[in-house]
VOMAR-742864 format. One line per 2 residues: their letters; for each residue x, y, z of N, C-alpha, C. Coordinates in nm, 2 decimals, always signed. Layout:
% VOMAR-742864
A = X:Y:Z:X:Y:Z:X:Y:Z; ... $
END
This chain:
% VOMAR-742864
MH = +0.49:+3.24:+0.27:+0.39:+3.18:+0.36:+0.28:+3.27:+0.38; +0.16:+3.21:+0.40:+0.04:+3.29:+0.42:-0.05:+3.21:+0.52 $
GE = -0.10:+3.28:+0.62:-0.19:+3.22:+0.72:-0.32:+3.17:+0.66; -0.35:+3.04:+0.67:-0.48:+2.99:+0.62:-0.50:+2.85:+0.69 $
QN = -0.62:+2.83:+0.75:-0.64:+2.71:+0.82:-0.71:+2.61:+0.73; -0.66:+2.48:+0.73:-0.71:+2.37:+0.65:-0.71:+2.25:+0.74 $
RF = -0.81:+2.16:+0.71:-0.82:+2.03:+0.77:-0.83:+1.92:+0.67; -0.75:+1.82:+0.69:-0.74:+1.71:+0.60:-0.77:+1.58:+0.67 $
KS = -0.85:+1.49:+0.60:-0.88:+1.36:+0.66:-0.80:+1.26:+0.58; -0.73:+1.17:+0.65:-0.65:+1.07:+0.59:-0.65:+0.94:+0.67 $
VN = -0.57:+0.85:+0.63:-0.56:+0.72:+0.71:-0.51:+0.74:+0.85; -0.44:+0.86:+0.87:-0.38:+0.89:+1.00:-0.48:+0.97:+1.09 $
GI = -0.60:+0.99:+1.04:-0.70:+1.07:+1.11:-0.71:+1.21:+1.05; -0.74:+1.31:+1.13:-0.76:+1.44:+1.08:-0.64:+1.53:+1.12 $
TS = -0.59:+1.60:+1.02:-0.47:+1.68:+1.04:-0.51:+1.83:+1.01; -0.47:+1.92:+1.09:-0.50:+2.06:+1.07:-0.37:+2.13:+1.04 $
TE = -0.38:+2.23:+0.95:-0.26:+2.32:+0.92:-0.30:+2.46:+0.94; -0.20:+2.55:+0.96:-0.22:+2.69:+0.99:-0.17:+2.78:+0.87 $
QV = -0.09:+2.72:+0.78:-0.03:+2.80:+0.68:-0.03:+2.73:+0.54; -0.02:+2.81:+0.44:+0.00:+2.76:+0.30:+0.12:+2.83:+0.25 $
AC = +0.19:+2.76:+0.16:+0.31:+2.82:+0.09:+0.25:+2.88:-0.04; +0.30:+3.00:-0.07:+0.26:+3.07:-0.20:+0.37:+3.05:-0.30 $
IP = +0.35:+2.96:-0.39:+0.46:+2.92:-0.49:+0.42:+2.97:-0.62; +0.49:+3.07:-0.68:+0.45:+3.11:-0.82:+0.49:+3.00:-0.92 $
CG = +0.41:+2.99:-1.02:+0.43:+2.89:-1.12:+0.38:+2.94:-1.26; +0.42:+2.87:-1.36:+0.38:+2.91:-1.50:+0.27:+2.83:-1.55 $
LG = +0.17:+2.78:-1.47:+0.06:+2.71:-1.52:-0.05:+2.81:-1.57; -0.11:+2.78:-1.68:-0.20:+2.87:-1.74:-0.14:+2.98:-1.83 $
KR = -0.22:+3.06:-1.89:-0.17:+3.16:-1.98:-0.10:+3.28:-1.91; -0.14:+3.31:-1.79:-0.08:+3.42:-1.72:+0.00:+3.38:-1.59 $
GC = +0.01:+3.25:-1.57:+0.07:+3.20:-1.45:-0.02:+3.20:-1.33; +0.02:+3.15:-1.22:-0.07:+3.14:-1.11:+0.02:+3.11:-0.98 $
FI = -0.04:+3.10:-0.87:+0.02:+3.06:-0.75:-0.03:+2.93:-0.71; +0.05:+2.83:-0.67:+0.01:+2.70:-0.61:+0.02:+2.73:-0.46 $
KP = -0.09:+2.70:-0.39:-0.09:+2.72:-0.24:-0.11:+2.59:-0.17; +0.00:+2.51:-0.16:-0.02:+2.38:-0.08:-0.01:+2.41:+0.07 $
AV = -0.09:+2.33:+0.14:-0.09:+2.34:+0.29:+0.05:+2.30:+0.34; +0.10:+2.36:+0.44:+0.23:+2.33:+0.51:+0.20:+2.25:+0.64 $
FE = +0.26:+2.13:+0.65:+0.24:+2.05:+0.77:+0.36:+2.07:+0.86; +0.34:+2.10:+0.98:+0.45:+2.13:+1.08:+0.46:+2.03:+1.19 $
DG = +0.36:+1.94:+1.21:+0.37:+1.85:+1.32:+0.29:+1.72:+1.29; +0.30:+1.63:+1.38:+0.22:+1.50:+1.36:+0.28:+1.41:+1.26 $
MS = +0.19:+1.32:+1.21:+0.24:+1.21:+1.12:+0.28:+1.27:+0.99; +0.23:+1.39:+0.95:+0.26:+1.45:+0.82:+0.38:+1.54:+0.82 $
KK = +0.46:+1.55:+0.93:+0.57:+1.64:+0.94:+0.68:+1.61:+0.83; +0.69:+1.49:+0.79:+0.79:+1.45:+0.69:+0.75:+1.48:+0.55 $
AP = +0.62:+1.51:+0.53:+0.57:+1.56:+0.40:+0.55:+1.71:+0.41; +0.64:+1.79:+0.36:+0.63:+1.93:+0.39:+0.51:+2.00:+0.34 $
FL = +0.45:+1.96:+0.23:+0.32:+2.01:+0.18:+0.24:+1.91:+0.10; +0.12:+1.94:+0.08:+0.03:+1.85:+0.01:-0.03:+1.91:-0.11 $
LS = -0.02:+1.83:-0.22:-0.09:+1.87:-0.35:-0.20:+1.76:-0.37; -0.32:+1.81:-0.39:-0.43:+1.71:-0.40:-0.43:+1.63:-0.53 $
LP = -0.49:+1.52:-0.53:-0.50:+1.43:-0.65:-0.58:+1.50:-0.76; -0.69:+1.57:-0.73:-0.76:+1.64:-0.84:-0.67:+1.74:-0.91 $
FL = -0.59:+1.82:-0.83:-0.50:+1.91:-0.89:-0.39:+1.84:-0.98; -0.33:+1.73:-0.93:-0.23:+1.66:-1.01:-0.30:+1.61:-1.14 $
MF = -0.42:+1.56:-1.13:-0.49:+1.51:-1.25:-0.52:+1.62:-1.35; -0.56:+1.73:-1.30:-0.59:+1.85:-1.38:-0.47:+1.89:-1.46 $
CR = -0.35:+1.89:-1.39:-0.23:+1.93:-1.45:-0.16:+1.82:-1.53; -0.23:+1.70:-1.54:-0.17:+1.59:-1.61:-0.03:+1.56:-1.56 $
AS = -0.01:+1.55:-1.43:+0.12:+1.54:-1.37:+0.17:+1.39:-1.39; +0.31:+1.39:-1.41:+0.38:+1.26:-1.41:+0.48:+1.26:-1.30 $
LE = +0.48:+1.16:-1.22:+0.57:+1.15:-1.11:+0.68:+1.05:-1.14; +0.81:+1.09:-1.12:+0.92:+1.00:-1.14:+0.98:+0.98:-1.00 $
LD = +0.97:+0.85:-0.95:+1.02:+0.82:-0.82:+1.14:+0.72:-0.83; +1.25:+0.78:-0.86:+1.37:+0.70:-0.88:+1.48:+0.74:-0.78 $
PE = +1.51:+0.65:-0.68:+1.60:+0.68:-0.58:+1.74:+0.71:-0.63; +1.78:+0.66:-0.75:+1.91:+0.69:-0.80:+1.92:+0.83:-0.87 $
SG = +1.82:+0.86:-0.95:+1.83:+0.99:-1.02:+1.75:+1.10:-0.95; +1.68:+1.07:-0.85:+1.60:+1.17:-0.77:+1.45:+1.16:-0.80 $
LR = +1.38:+1.24:-0.73:+1.23:+1.25:-0.74:+1.20:+1.37:-0.82; +1.11:+1.35:-0.92:+1.07:+1.46:-1.00:+0.92:+1.46:-1.03 $
MH = +0.86:+1.58:-1.06:+0.72:+1.59:-1.10:+0.72:+1.68:-1.22; +0.66:+1.63:-1.33:+0.64:+1.70:-1.45:+0.49:+1.73:-1.47 $
LQ = +0.46:+1.86:-1.50:+0.33:+1.91:-1.52:+0.31:+1.94:-1.67; +0.20:+1.90:-1.73:+0.18:+1.93:-1.87:+0.12:+2.07:-1.89 $
EI = +0.14:+2.13:-2.00:+0.08:+2.26:-2.02:-0.07:+2.24:-2.04; -0.14:+2.34:-1.99:-0.29:+2.34:-2.00:-0.33:+2.43:-2.11 $
END
């Protein structure tokens, strides 16, 4: 976790966060860190962090939302 303030505008109004999670990943040639905002209260509390639509599109993400086999996200190599 790393302290960083962010504000997001959504259908629930404006939400502020105080931290980001620093998640190492293998995207790119040398790898990188994904730094999603961490939601701790309000309407977004049940969504632990947020990845933006532009990021998901850049990574050519595929989401699998199957309640029987589980929820998965696949990112394509860049």
